[in-house]
N, CA, C and O of each residue as an XYZ file, in Angstrom:
940
protein
N      79.465    -51.244    151.667
C      80.336    -50.355    150.892
C      79.731    -50.131    149.513
O      79.234    -51.071    148.892
N      79.771    -48.883    149.026
C      79.162    -48.539    147.758
C      79.975    -49.087    146.591
O      81.205    -49.044    146.601
N      79.271    -49.602    145.588
C      79.874    -50.043    144.334
C      79.531    -49.010    143.268
O      78.390    -48.944    142.811
N      80.505    -48.207    142.872
C      80.227    -47.126    141.922
C      79.967    -47.641    140.513
O      79.522    -46.885    139.650
N      80.243    -48.929    140.271
C      80.075    -49.482    138.927
C      78.669    -50.015    138.664
O      78.278    -50.180    137.509
N      77.918    -50.282    139.707
C      76.576    -50.832    139.503
C      75.624    -50.354    140.588
O      76.039    -50.063    141.709
N      74.358    -50.277    140.245
C      73.340    -49.786    141.161
C      72.961    -50.853    142.188
O      72.986    -52.050    141.905
N      72.612    -50.391    143.377
C      72.077    -51.266    144.409
C      70.576    -51.408    144.192
O      69.894    -50.427    143.899
N      70.066    -52.613    144.333
C      68.635    -52.844    144.107
C      67.998    -53.407    145.368
O      67.612    -54.575    145.414
N      67.892    -52.561    146.395
C      67.148    -52.929    147.603
C      66.235    -51.764    147.967
O      66.459    -50.629    147.547
N      65.216    -52.057    148.745
C      64.237    -51.035    149.103
C      64.688    -50.229    150.310
O      65.487    -50.691    151.125
N      64.162    -49.023    150.407
C      64.334    -48.177    151.581
C      63.136    -48.378    152.507
O      62.105    -48.903    152.087
N      63.270    -47.967    153.748
C      62.137    -48.073    154.673
C      60.976    -47.185    154.227
O      59.814    -47.522    154.449
N      61.289    -46.051    153.598
C      60.243    -45.156    153.117
C      59.453    -45.756    151.962
O      58.366    -45.273    151.645
N      59.983    -46.803    151.326
C      59.257    -47.469    150.247
C      58.082    -48.293    150.770
O      57.234    -48.728    149.991
N      58.030    -48.503    152.059
C      56.905    -49.208    152.679
C      55.694    -48.279    152.640
O      55.630    -47.309    153.395
N      54.750    -48.569    151.778
C      53.620    -47.665    151.546
C      52.623    -47.653    152.699
O      51.628    -46.930    152.650
N      52.881    -48.446    153.731
C      52.028    -48.405    154.920
C      52.711    -47.691    156.084
O      52.146    -47.611    157.175
N      53.907    -47.177    155.866
C      54.603    -46.443    156.916
C      53.738    -45.263    157.361
O      53.193    -44.536    156.531
N      53.618    -45.083    158.665
C      52.678    -44.076    159.168
C      53.139    -43.530    160.514
O      54.195    -43.903    161.025
N      52.327    -42.644    161.075
C      52.547    -42.150    162.418
C      53.822    -41.331    162.584
O      54.295    -40.679    161.653
N      54.355    -41.385    163.785
C      55.528    -40.581    164.116
C      56.745    -40.901    163.244
O      57.442    -39.977    162.824
N      57.027    -42.191    162.953
C      58.190    -42.475    162.091
C      58.078    -41.813    160.723
O      59.061    -41.275    160.214
N      56.878    -41.847    160.118
C      56.695    -41.225    158.811
C      56.824    -39.707    158.912
O      57.519    -39.086    158.108
N      56.159    -39.114    159.893
C      56.227    -37.658    160.064
C      57.673    -37.198    160.243
O      58.088    -36.188    159.674
N      58.432    -37.948    161.038
C      59.820    -37.595    161.300
C      60.665    -37.660    160.035
O      61.494    -36.782    159.797
N      60.460    -38.689    159.227
C      61.271    -38.817    158.013
C      60.867    -37.770    156.973
O      61.730    -37.266    156.255
N      59.587    -37.432    156.875
C      59.157    -36.395    155.929
C      59.718    -35.031    156.326
O      60.117    -34.246    155.466
N      59.746    -34.756    157.614
C      60.352    -33.511    158.087
C      61.857    -33.506    157.819
O      62.434    -32.470    157.490
N      62.481    -34.670    157.962
C      63.914    -34.790    157.699
C      64.215    -34.557    156.222
O      65.189    -33.885    155.884
N      63.388    -35.108    155.348
C      63.595    -34.939    153.914
C      63.444    -33.481    153.499
O      64.165    -33.000    152.625
N      62.511    -32.785    154.125
C      62.353    -31.355    153.846
C      63.635    -30.603    154.182
O      64.078    -29.750    153.414
N      64.231    -30.920    155.329
C      65.478    -30.283    155.737
C      66.611    -30.630    154.773
O      67.375    -29.754    154.367
N      66.719    -31.902    154.409
C      67.764    -32.351    153.486
C      67.604    -31.671    152.127
O      68.588    -31.224    151.537
N      66.371    -31.590    151.630
C      66.122    -30.951    150.332
C      66.499    -29.481    150.345
O      66.908    -28.923    149.327
N      66.359    -28.864    151.498
C      66.716    -27.453    151.631
C      68.228    -27.268    151.747
O      68.807    -26.432    151.054
N      68.860    -28.037    152.612
C      70.292    -27.876    152.871
C      71.142    -28.245    151.663
O      72.104    -27.547    151.342
N      70.792    -29.342    150.992
C      71.635    -29.857    149.910
C      71.207    -29.388    148.518
O      71.694    -29.906    147.513
N      70.306    -28.419    148.457
C      70.074    -27.717    147.202
C      68.975    -28.220    146.304
O      68.738    -27.640    145.245
N      68.282    -29.303    146.700
C      67.259    -29.817    145.788
C      66.150    -28.799    145.536
O      65.739    -28.602    144.393
N      65.668    -28.154    146.588
C      64.600    -27.170    146.405
C      65.026    -26.071    145.433
O      64.280    -25.727    144.516
N      66.199    -25.532    145.630
C      66.667    -24.437    144.781
C      66.890    -24.882    143.345
O      66.451    -24.215    142.408
N      67.573    -26.009    143.171
C      67.902    -26.461    141.821
C      66.656    -26.854    141.036
O      66.540    -26.538    139.852
N      65.729    -27.539    141.687
C      64.492    -27.914    141.015
C      63.663    -26.684    140.678
O      63.152    -26.562    139.565
N      63.528    -25.770    141.639
C      62.700    -24.590    141.407
C      63.307    -23.680    140.340
O      62.569    -23.067    139.568
N      64.624    -23.580    140.283
C      65.269    -22.789    139.233
C      64.948    -23.361    137.858
O      64.648    -22.615    136.926
N      65.011    -24.689    137.730
C      64.721    -25.332    136.450
C      63.252    -25.165    136.066
O      62.929    -24.922    134.903
N      62.368    -25.299    137.055
C      60.928    -25.138    136.787
C      60.619    -23.697    136.400
O      59.863    -23.461    135.457
N      61.190    -22.735    137.112
C      60.950    -21.328    136.797
C      61.447    -20.989    135.399
O      60.796    -20.242    134.670
N      62.588    -21.531    135.029
C      63.118    -21.304    133.679
C      62.127    -21.789    132.617
O      61.876    -21.096    131.632
N      61.569    -22.976    132.825
C      60.575    -23.498    131.884
C      59.344    -22.588    131.851
O      58.836    -22.267    130.777
N      58.872    -22.177    133.018
C      57.657    -21.357    133.085
C      57.848    -20.004    132.411
O      56.938    -19.504    131.750
N      59.016    -19.418    132.573
C      59.297    -18.126    131.939
C      59.307    -18.271    130.416
O      58.826    -17.394    129.699
N      59.857    -19.381    129.933
C      59.863    -19.623    128.482
C      58.445    -19.807    127.946
O      58.189    -19.590    126.761
N      57.532    -20.207    128.820
C      56.146    -20.445    128.418
C      55.204    -19.445    129.104
O      54.083    -19.790    129.477
N      55.670    -18.225    129.260
C      54.936    -17.203    130.013
C      53.631    -16.785    129.342
O      52.765    -16.187    129.981
N      53.490    -17.099    128.062
C      52.245    -16.742    127.375
C      51.097    -17.688    127.728
O      49.935    -17.409    127.432
N      51.441    -18.821    128.371
C      50.397    -19.767    128.780
C      49.710    -19.245    130.034
O      50.376    -18.853    130.992
N      48.386    -19.237    130.030
C      47.621    -18.650    131.132
C      47.906    -19.338    132.460
O      48.056    -18.675    133.486
N      47.982    -20.662    132.443
C      48.204    -21.426    133.670
C      48.969    -22.686    133.328
O      48.671    -23.348    132.334
N      49.957    -23.024    134.148
C      50.804    -24.190    133.898
C      50.477    -25.277    134.913
O      50.504    -25.047    136.121
N      50.168    -26.462    134.403
C      49.856    -27.593    135.275
C      51.123    -28.414    135.490
O      51.725    -28.908    134.536
N      51.518    -28.554    136.750
C      52.733    -29.282    137.127
C      52.352    -30.507    137.946
O      51.630    -30.393    138.937
N      52.831    -31.669    137.539
C      52.604    -32.919    138.267
C      53.915    -33.373    138.891
O      54.936    -33.463    138.209
N      53.886    -33.661    140.196
C      55.059    -34.107    140.938
C      54.879    -35.576    141.314
O      53.993    -35.923    142.096
N      55.730    -36.433    140.748
C      55.678    -37.869    141.039
C      56.513    -38.189    142.272
O      57.659    -37.754    142.387
N      55.925    -38.959    143.201
C      56.629    -39.285    144.430
C      56.789    -38.054    145.297
O      57.879    -37.760    145.787
N      55.690    -37.335    145.482
C      55.732    -36.016    146.131
C      55.985    -36.086    147.626
O      56.318    -35.071    148.238
N      55.835    -37.268    148.235
C      56.076    -37.388    149.672
C      55.186    -36.458    150.472
O      53.968    -36.440    150.291
N      55.801    -35.680    151.361
C      55.043    -34.762    152.207
C      54.735    -33.431    151.565
O      54.188    -32.545    152.222
N      55.072    -33.262    150.290
C      54.712    -32.053    149.564
C      55.648    -30.882    149.740
O      55.302    -29.767    149.348
N      56.837    -31.089    150.322
C      57.728    -29.945    150.579
C      58.227    -29.293    149.290
O      58.373    -28.072    149.235
N      58.488    -30.090    148.257
C      58.949    -29.509    146.992
C      57.848    -28.684    146.329
O      58.107    -27.597    145.813
N      56.628    -29.201    146.343
C      55.517    -28.463    145.759
C      55.280    -27.160    146.510
O      55.078    -26.118    145.886
N      55.300    -27.201    147.827
C      55.099    -25.977    148.609
C      56.169    -24.934    148.285
O      55.867    -23.749    148.144
N      57.411    -25.380    148.168
C      58.500    -24.461    147.838
C      58.301    -23.873    146.446
O      58.448    -22.667    146.243
N      57.964    -24.737    145.487
C      57.742    -24.301    144.110
C      56.578    -23.320    144.016
O      56.665    -22.299    143.333
N      55.501    -23.641    144.704
C      54.311    -22.792    144.656
C      54.639    -21.375    145.107
O      54.226    -20.402    144.475
N      55.381    -21.265    146.200
C      55.738    -19.940    146.712
C      56.677    -19.202    145.758
O      56.531    -17.997    145.554
N      57.644    -19.923    145.171
C      58.591    -19.271    144.267
C      57.910    -18.807    142.987
O      58.178    -17.705    142.507
N      57.032    -19.635    142.431
C      56.358    -19.247    141.193
C      55.403    -18.084    141.440
O      55.294    -17.180    140.611
N      54.714    -18.105    142.575
C      53.826    -16.987    142.915
C      54.623    -15.695    143.041
O      54.190    -14.645    142.567
N      55.785    -15.772    143.679
C      56.653    -14.603    143.833
C      57.080    -14.053    142.484
O      57.268    -12.846    142.331
N      57.235    -14.940    141.504
C      57.656    -14.527    140.166
C      56.473    -14.355    139.209
O      56.641    -14.309    137.990
N      55.271    -14.259    139.793
C      54.042    -13.971    139.031
C      53.757    -15.015    137.956
O      53.289    -14.695    136.863
N      54.050    -16.259    138.291
C      53.710    -17.381    137.418
C      52.494    -18.086    138.009
O      52.511    -18.486    139.173
N      51.463    -18.236    137.225
C      50.255    -18.921    137.681
C      50.383    -20.416    137.375
O      50.517    -20.819    136.219
N      50.339    -21.222    138.426
C      50.502    -22.667    138.250
C      49.554    -23.419    139.166
O      49.199    -22.951    140.248
N      49.154    -24.588    138.707
C      48.420    -25.522    139.549
C      49.254    -26.798    139.647
O      49.980    -27.155    138.719
N      49.136    -27.470    140.778
C      49.981    -28.631    141.052
C      49.145    -29.856    141.387
O      48.099    -29.765    142.028
N      49.636    -31.003    140.935
C      49.103    -32.291    141.371
C      50.263    -33.111    141.917
O      51.196    -33.441    141.185
N      50.202    -33.438    143.196
C      51.225    -34.279    143.807
C      50.717    -35.703    143.931
O      49.589    -35.933    144.367
N      51.549    -36.657    143.549
C      51.150    -38.070    143.557
C      52.161    -38.875    144.362
O      53.371    -38.739    144.177
N      51.649    -39.717    145.257
C      52.510    -40.590    146.048
C      51.763    -41.876    146.358
O      50.534    -41.901    146.415
N      52.531    -42.951    146.558
C      51.902    -44.245    146.805
C      51.470    -44.472    148.233
O      50.678    -45.375    148.504
N      51.980    -43.663    149.162
C      51.646    -43.842    150.573
C      50.505    -42.892    150.943
O      50.702    -41.677    150.942
N      49.324    -43.414    151.256
C      48.203    -42.533    151.613
C      48.473    -41.689    152.853
O      47.898    -40.613    153.012
N      49.342    -42.173    153.724
C      49.674    -41.409    154.928
C      50.553    -40.200    154.590
O      50.441    -39.150    155.222
N      51.422    -40.355    153.595
C      52.207    -39.211    153.118
C      51.296    -38.169    152.479
O      51.487    -36.967    152.666
N      50.307    -38.636    151.726
C      49.357    -37.725    151.093
C      48.527    -36.999    152.147
O      48.238    -35.812    151.996
N      48.142    -37.698    153.209
C      47.420    -37.037    154.314
C      48.278    -35.930    154.920
O      47.790    -34.831    155.186
N      49.566    -36.228    155.136
C      50.487    -35.244    155.708
C      50.618    -34.044    154.764
O      50.573    -32.895    155.201
N      50.779    -34.322    153.469
C      50.918    -33.242    152.487
C      49.657    -32.385    152.435
O      49.740    -31.163    152.309
N      48.506    -33.014    152.531
C      47.238    -32.284    152.474
C      47.082    -31.369    153.686
O      46.641    -30.227    153.556
N      47.442    -31.869    154.849
C      47.355    -31.069    156.081
C      48.293    -29.862    156.004
O      47.968    -28.785    156.505
N      49.451    -30.045    155.379
C      50.455    -28.983    155.304
C      50.447    -28.258    153.951
O      51.440    -27.648    153.554
N      49.322    -28.337    153.263
C      49.175    -27.705    151.949
C      49.226    -26.187    152.080
O      48.390    -25.590    152.758
N      50.206    -25.567    151.433
C      50.384    -24.118    151.553
C      49.461    -23.324    150.642
O      49.316    -22.113    150.811
N      48.834    -23.994    149.676
C      47.980    -23.289    148.713
C      46.891    -24.235    148.208
O      46.946    -24.680    147.061
N      45.899    -24.548    149.052
C      44.890    -25.562    148.700
C      44.111    -25.262    147.423
O      43.610    -26.186    146.782
N      43.999    -24.009    147.045
C      43.238    -23.683    145.841
C      43.984    -24.052    144.562
O      43.376    -24.163    143.497
N      45.307    -24.242    144.664
C      46.096    -24.549    143.468
C      46.948    -25.810    143.605
O      47.705    -26.154    142.697
N      46.823    -26.500    144.745
C      47.590    -27.730    144.956
C      46.642    -28.853    145.338
O      45.835    -28.714    146.257
N      46.746    -29.968    144.624
C      45.914    -31.143    144.895
C      46.829    -32.350    145.054
O      47.865    -32.445    144.395
N      46.443    -33.267    145.926
C      47.248    -34.459    146.162
C      46.420    -35.716    145.914
O      45.236    -35.780    146.242
N      47.082    -36.719    145.321
C      46.401    -37.969    144.985
C      47.275    -39.162    145.354
O      48.503    -39.093    145.317
N      46.607    -40.257    145.712
C      47.301    -41.502    146.025
C      47.315    -42.393    144.790
O      46.270    -42.646    144.189
N      48.496    -42.868    144.412
C      48.613    -43.821    143.304
C      49.972    -44.488    143.374
O      50.960    -43.863    143.762
N      50.022    -45.760    142.997
C      51.280    -46.498    142.964
C      51.953    -46.231    141.622
O      51.581    -46.823    140.608
N      52.925    -45.357    141.617
C      53.573    -44.921    140.379
C      54.320    -46.065    139.708
O      54.479    -46.071    138.487
N      54.775    -47.027    140.491
C      55.535    -48.149    139.932
C      54.647    -49.235    139.342
O      55.144    -50.168    138.711
N      53.341    -49.122    139.542
C      52.405    -50.070    138.943
C      52.436    -49.885    137.418
O      52.283    -48.763    136.935
N      52.631    -50.969    136.655
C      52.680    -50.849    135.195
C      51.427    -50.207    134.600
O      51.481    -49.670    133.493
N      50.316    -50.252    135.306
C      49.076    -49.671    134.805
C      48.904    -48.192    135.178
O      47.931    -47.551    134.781
N      49.857    -47.668    135.943
C      49.764    -46.255    136.325
C      49.922    -45.361    135.098
O      50.790    -45.586    134.255
N      49.072    -44.351    135.019
C      49.137    -43.380    133.928
C      49.335    -41.982    134.499
O      48.601    -41.561    135.394
N      50.311    -41.276    133.989
C      50.570    -39.913    134.447
C      49.464    -38.998    133.923
O      49.131    -39.059    132.740
N      48.892    -38.155    134.777
C      47.871    -37.214    134.295
C      48.442    -36.271    133.240
O      49.624    -35.931    133.277
N      47.602    -35.853    132.308
C      48.034    -34.861    131.328
C      48.495    -33.601    132.046
O      47.848    -33.147    132.990
N      49.604    -33.041    131.605
C      50.134    -31.847    132.263
C      51.094    -31.140    131.324
O      51.513    -31.682    130.302
N      51.429    -29.915    131.700
C      52.445    -29.178    130.953
C      53.835    -29.609    131.362
O      54.736    -29.713    130.529
N      54.007    -29.860    132.659
C      55.333    -30.152    133.199
C      55.248    -31.288    134.204
O      54.481    -31.228    135.166
N      56.047    -32.326    133.970
C      56.157    -33.456    134.891
C      57.479    -33.341    135.623
O      58.531    -33.216    134.997
N      57.429    -33.383    136.957
C      58.647    -33.285    137.751
C      58.733    -34.450    138.733
O      57.737    -35.109    139.034
N      59.936    -34.684    139.219
C      60.116    -35.622    140.334
C      61.443    -35.337    140.999
O      62.375    -34.835    140.371
N      61.519    -35.661    142.275
C      62.761    -35.516    143.041
C      63.062    -36.832    143.743
O      62.236    -37.350    144.495
N      64.242    -37.364    143.494
C      64.670    -38.576    144.202
C      63.677    -39.721    144.014
O      63.432    -40.493    144.941
N      63.108    -39.831    142.817
C      62.159    -40.932    142.620
C      62.528    -41.863    141.474
O      62.232    -43.056    141.551
N      63.155    -41.375    140.428
C      63.386    -42.192    139.235
C      64.220    -43.435    139.530
O      64.092    -44.448    138.842
N      65.078    -43.361    140.555
C      65.905    -44.530    140.864
C      65.092    -45.692    141.442
O      65.613    -46.794    141.613
N      63.811    -45.438    141.743
C      62.962    -46.536    142.200
C      62.634    -47.508    141.059
O      62.261    -48.654    141.309
N      62.772    -47.054    139.820
C      62.633    -47.943    138.670
C      63.948    -48.658    138.418
O      65.015    -48.081    138.628
N      63.890    -49.912    137.967
C      65.110    -50.481    137.411
C      65.257    -49.939    135.985
O      64.353    -49.274    135.479
N      66.378    -50.218    135.347
C      66.658    -49.616    134.043
C      65.571    -49.911    133.019
O      65.100    -49.005    132.331
N      65.174    -51.164    132.916
C      64.175    -51.549    131.918
C      62.814    -50.926    132.232
O      62.103    -50.497    131.324
N      62.453    -50.875    133.509
C      61.177    -50.264    133.902
C      61.149    -48.775    133.564
O      60.124    -48.249    133.132
N      62.275    -48.105    133.763
C      62.323    -46.679    133.464
C      62.212    -46.431    131.966
O      61.577    -45.466    131.542
N      62.821    -47.287    131.169
C      62.693    -47.164    129.714
C      61.229    -47.288    129.301
O      60.738    -46.493    128.499
N      60.537    -48.276    129.844
C      59.108    -48.470    129.531
C      58.301    -47.256    129.971
O      57.429    -46.787    129.240
N      58.592    -46.747    131.165
C      57.876    -45.581    131.685
C      58.082    -44.368    130.776
O      57.127    -43.664    130.448
N      59.318    -44.131    130.375
C      59.615    -42.982    129.518
C      58.983    -43.124    128.135
O      58.539    -42.140    127.544
N      58.945    -44.339    127.630
C      58.271    -44.568    126.350
C      56.774    -44.294    126.480
O      56.153    -43.743    125.571
N      56.214    -44.678    127.601
C      54.780    -44.515    127.832
C      54.383    -43.043    127.909
O      53.362    -42.651    127.344
N      55.169    -42.231    128.597
C      54.772    -40.827    128.763
C      54.926    -40.039    127.467
O      54.363    -38.952    127.331
N      55.677    -40.572    126.525
C      55.825    -39.885    125.250
C      54.553    -39.944    124.411
O      54.381    -39.161    123.477
N      53.669    -40.866    124.745
C      52.428    -41.009    123.978
C      51.303    -40.148    124.545
O      50.214    -40.104    123.973
N      51.553    -39.456    125.671
C      50.532    -38.607    126.278
C      50.657    -37.160    125.833
O      51.244    -36.863    124.792
N      50.095    -36.264    126.639
C      50.119    -34.844    126.277
C      51.075    -34.045    127.166
O      50.967    -32.823    127.258
N      52.017    -34.746    127.822
C      53.023    -34.072    128.645
C      53.994    -33.344    127.721
O      54.444    -33.898    126.718
N      54.310    -32.102    128.066
C      55.152    -31.296    127.195
C      56.625    -31.287    127.603
O      57.511    -31.243    126.749
N      56.878    -31.328    128.906
C      58.262    -31.192    129.375
C      58.418    -31.987    130.674
O      57.464    -32.145    131.436
N      59.627    -32.480    130.911
C      59.917    -33.279    132.108
C      61.181    -32.741    132.767
O      62.155    -32.415    132.089
N      61.156    -32.653    134.095
C      62.350    -32.286    134.856
C      62.511    -33.279    136.005
O      61.639    -33.395    136.866
N      63.643    -33.995    136.005
C      63.979    -34.892    137.102
C      65.118    -34.266    137.902
O      66.135    -33.874    137.329
N      64.956    -34.170    139.209
C      66.031    -33.734    140.096
C      66.490    -34.952    140.881
O      65.753    -35.480    141.714
N      67.706    -35.393    140.610
C      68.164    -36.669    141.147
C      69.585    -36.579    141.695
O      70.351    -35.683    141.340
N      69.908    -37.510    142.550
C      71.293    -37.751    142.933
C      71.979    -38.490    141.793
O      71.312    -39.124    140.975
N      73.306    -38.415    141.732
C      74.007    -39.381    140.899
C      74.971    -40.164    141.778
O      75.550    -39.626    142.722
N      75.131    -41.432    141.456
C      75.872    -42.373    142.296
C      77.350    -41.968    142.359
O      77.996    -41.759    141.332
N      77.863    -41.864    143.583
C      79.238    -41.407    143.748
C      79.750    -41.835    145.128
O      79.059    -41.669    146.133
N      80.946    -42.379    145.163
C      81.510    -42.849    146.433
C      81.719    -41.708    147.420
O      81.446    -41.853    148.611
N      82.203    -40.574    146.924
C      82.450    -39.441    147.822
C      81.150    -38.971    148.449
O      81.101    -38.670    149.642
N      80.078    -38.908    147.629
C      78.769    -38.496    148.145
C      78.313    -39.433    149.255
O      77.768    -38.991    150.267
N      78.536    -40.716    149.062
C      78.116    -41.718    150.046
C      78.807    -41.479    151.385
O      78.149    -41.427    152.424
N      80.127    -41.335    151.365
C      80.859    -41.209    152.623
C      80.674    -39.836    153.262
O      80.690    -39.720    154.487
N      80.499    -38.801    152.455
C      80.220    -37.484    153.010
C      78.861    -37.462    153.709
O      78.722    -36.921    154.807
N      77.860    -38.060    153.051
C      76.537    -38.086    153.675
C      76.562    -38.933    154.946
O      75.920    -38.592    155.939
N      77.291    -40.015    154.910
C      77.395    -40.879    156.092
C      77.951    -40.096    157.276
O      77.526    -40.290    158.415
N      78.912    -39.204    156.997
C      79.504    -38.386    158.054
C      78.559    -37.257    158.474
O      78.297    -37.068    159.662
N      78.052    -36.513    157.491
C      77.230    -35.335    157.782
C      75.900    -35.719    158.418
O      75.374    -34.987    159.257
N      75.355    -36.866    158.020
C      74.043    -37.280    158.520
C      74.013    -37.386    160.042
O      72.989    -37.122    160.671
N      75.133    -37.772    160.619
C      75.183    -37.914    162.083
C      75.216    -36.563    162.789
O      74.995    -36.480    163.997
N      75.494    -35.511    162.031
C      75.524    -34.169    162.606
C      74.210    -33.425    162.401
O      73.984    -32.376    163.004
N      73.341    -33.972    161.546
C      72.088    -33.309    161.235
C      70.957    -33.816    162.129
O      70.957    -34.981    162.525
N      69.999    -32.952    162.448
C      68.841    -33.384    163.251
C      67.789    -34.082    162.390
O      66.669    -33.595    162.237
N      68.170    -35.229    161.832
C      67.257    -35.990    160.980
C      67.037    -37.374    161.571
O      67.813    -37.842    162.404
N      65.973    -38.015    161.126
C      65.589    -39.307    161.705
C      66.545    -40.424    161.303
O      67.283    -40.309    160.325
N      66.517    -41.493    162.069
C      67.340    -42.668    161.764
C      66.970    -43.238    160.401
O      67.845    -43.659    159.644
N      65.678    -43.252    160.086
C      65.247    -43.762    158.781
C      65.830    -42.922    157.661
O      66.313    -43.465    156.668
N      65.791    -41.592    157.808
C      66.325    -40.703    156.777
C      67.823    -40.915    156.583
O      68.320    -40.866    155.458
N      68.539    -41.150    157.677
C      69.974    -41.402    157.583
C      70.255    -42.698    156.823
O      71.087    -42.735    155.917
N      69.552    -43.746    157.206
C      69.781    -45.049    156.574
C      69.311    -45.051    155.116
O      70.015    -45.539    154.232
N      68.108    -44.499    154.873
C      67.574    -44.456    153.515
C      68.417    -43.582    152.602
O      68.551    -43.871    151.413
N      68.992    -42.503    153.158
C      69.823    -41.621    152.348
C      71.025    -42.341    151.765
O      71.386    -42.114    150.610
N      71.645    -43.201    152.550
C      72.791    -43.974    152.070
C      72.365    -44.985    151.009
O      73.074    -45.211    150.028
N      71.196    -45.591    151.222
C      70.685    -46.537    150.221
C      70.361    -45.810    148.927
O      70.640    -46.317    147.841
N      69.769    -44.615    149.039
C      69.383    -43.851    147.853
C      70.594    -43.527    146.980
O      70.516    -43.613    145.754
N      71.703    -43.159    147.599
C      72.914    -42.853    146.828
C      73.384    -44.082    146.068
O      73.845    -43.973    144.932
N      73.271    -45.255    146.690
C      73.700    -46.494    146.039
C      72.732    -46.951    144.950
O      73.125    -47.646    144.013
N      71.461    -46.555    145.082
C      70.456    -46.930    144.070
C      70.446    -45.969    142.886
O      69.887    -46.277    141.834
N      71.062    -44.813    143.060
C      70.972    -43.764    142.045
C      71.670    -44.171    140.754
O      72.554    -45.027    140.743
N      71.240    -43.525    139.656
C      71.891    -43.722    138.366
C      73.186    -42.910    138.303
O      73.325    -41.889    138.977
N      74.109    -43.370    137.502
C      75.186    -42.486    137.080
C      74.640    -41.637    135.935
O      73.621    -41.979    135.334
N      75.303    -40.560    135.643
C      74.856    -39.706    134.542
C      74.906    -40.465    133.227
O      74.021    -40.313    132.385
N      75.934    -41.280    133.049
C      76.069    -42.052    131.810
C      74.945    -43.071    131.671
O      74.434    -43.284    130.571
N      74.558    -43.699    132.769
C      73.453    -44.666    132.734
C      72.154    -43.989    132.335
O      71.391    -44.523    131.530
N      71.901    -42.809    132.900
C      70.655    -42.116    132.588
C      70.647    -41.642    131.139
O      69.604    -41.683    130.486
N      71.774    -41.200    130.634
C      71.867    -40.818    129.229
C      71.507    -41.991    128.323
O      70.751    -41.835    127.363
N      72.048    -43.155    128.631
C      71.769    -44.342    127.814
C      70.291    -44.715    127.881
O      69.698    -45.095    126.871
N      69.701    -44.608    129.060
C      68.278    -44.917    129.220
C      67.430    -43.973    128.378
O      66.478    -44.407    127.729
N      67.765    -42.693    128.381
C      67.024    -41.740    127.558
C      67.131    -42.090    126.076
O      66.142    -42.049    125.345
N      68.329    -42.430    125.649
C      68.528    -42.788    124.238
C      67.779    -44.078    123.898
O      67.165    -44.179    122.836
N      67.830    -45.052    124.789
C      67.119    -46.316    124.564
C      65.602    -46.132    124.595
O      64.858    -46.965    124.079
N      65.149    -45.029    125.208
C      63.713    -44.725    125.256
C      63.248    -43.938    124.042
O      62.081    -43.558    123.950
N      64.169    -43.692    123.104
C      63.888    -42.928    121.882
C      63.547    -41.466    122.169
O      62.812    -40.830    121.414
N      64.088    -40.943    123.268
C      63.927    -39.524    123.569
C      64.969    -38.749    122.764
O      66.162    -39.045    122.825
N      64.510    -37.775    122.025
C      65.396    -37.049    121.101
C      65.973    -35.782    121.704
O      67.120    -35.428    121.429
N      65.187    -35.094    122.524
C      65.646    -33.817    123.062
C      65.739    -33.891    124.583
O      64.721    -33.941    125.274
N      66.965    -33.898    125.095
C      67.162    -33.916    126.538
C      68.526    -33.337    126.886
O      69.416    -33.268    126.039
N      68.679    -32.929    128.116
C      69.984    -32.552    128.633
C      70.053    -32.954    130.101
O      69.051    -32.933    130.816
N      71.248    -33.318    130.531
C      71.482    -33.691    131.929
C      72.591    -32.801    132.457
O      73.710    -32.813    131.944
N      72.272    -32.029    133.486
C      73.199    -31.044    134.017
C      73.687    -31.445    135.402
O      72.880    -31.747    136.281
N      74.986    -31.452    135.600
C      75.545    -31.679    136.923
C      75.283    -30.467    137.805
O      75.408    -29.325    137.364
N      74.920    -30.727    139.050
C      74.664    -29.660    140.003
C      75.468    -29.920    141.278
O      75.944    -31.034    141.496
N      75.620    -28.886    142.125
C      76.411    -29.076    143.357
C      75.854    -30.175    144.264
O      74.675    -30.523    144.219
N      76.734    -30.687    145.065
C      76.439    -31.712    146.065
C      75.945    -33.004    145.426
O      75.011    -33.641    145.915
N      76.605    -33.385    144.300
C      76.392    -34.688    143.660
C      74.950    -34.862    143.189
O      74.331    -35.906    143.391
N      74.442    -33.822    142.564
C      73.083    -33.838    142.062
C      73.093    -33.626    140.557
O      74.088    -33.179    139.985
N      71.970    -33.953    139.922
C      71.800    -33.646    138.503
C      70.353    -33.241    138.245
O      69.424    -33.690    138.917
N      70.201    -32.383    137.254
C      68.892    -32.004    136.752
C      68.790    -32.537    135.333
O      69.603    -32.188    134.478
N      67.800    -33.379    135.079
C      67.576    -33.913    133.741
C      66.321    -33.273    133.163
O      65.265    -33.267    133.795
N      66.452    -32.731    131.949
C      65.325    -32.055    131.286
C      65.025    -32.767    129.974
O      65.925    -33.075    129.192
N      63.743    -33.017    129.754
C      63.303    -33.717    128.556
C      62.198    -32.920    127.881
O      61.228    -32.519    128.524
N      62.349    -32.694    126.586
C      61.261    -32.107    125.793
C      60.560    -33.222    125.047
O      61.195    -34.024    124.362
N      59.241    -33.267    125.185
C      58.460    -34.323    124.540
C      57.631    -33.762    123.392
O      56.908    -34.507    122.730
């Protein structure tokens, strides 16, 4: 049963960086469907496009996606930005080399999308210099103190803007997903991990406090449909 007052701190099956083969392919395909149905692709791409339009005088925008998985968010973003005549290059980073292999095989724009393997949770990990840092459903993999350290660290680089697309912890979201998941053609891992992810997610108030404790001065956190939030940070 979900505890709305505190975060759950257990791993998902997808956190196993050696997960491979049919189980991995099935869960990556499931996540693509979930991201489409529940609005993550649209909400993230709308926020990214808004940033790109504000910076339309820049010849090319470099976007880094942390925890990119199978690359479905990058592929969606690439097509939307191209449609809106925004020139962008992407770097997707994930800790599972098998996920990166899958993303590379399904790369919709190899000339402007590159994928790399790296353990983002490693304290020695450094985010590549970029104009825009994004992530979907990844920040909750940090505990509160780790996320504060991570946010402090990226402020010392040349990253200009950050957009996190995340769930926020909510009992209704948990039970609705538990019901809907059984009706969706998604893998068993995706169903089980989805429930864990909701329990691991931050509340909006928790994320606000983390940003303030990280000495971030300019940020906003916006509630979005289906128990989601978009967090934007100017660095």
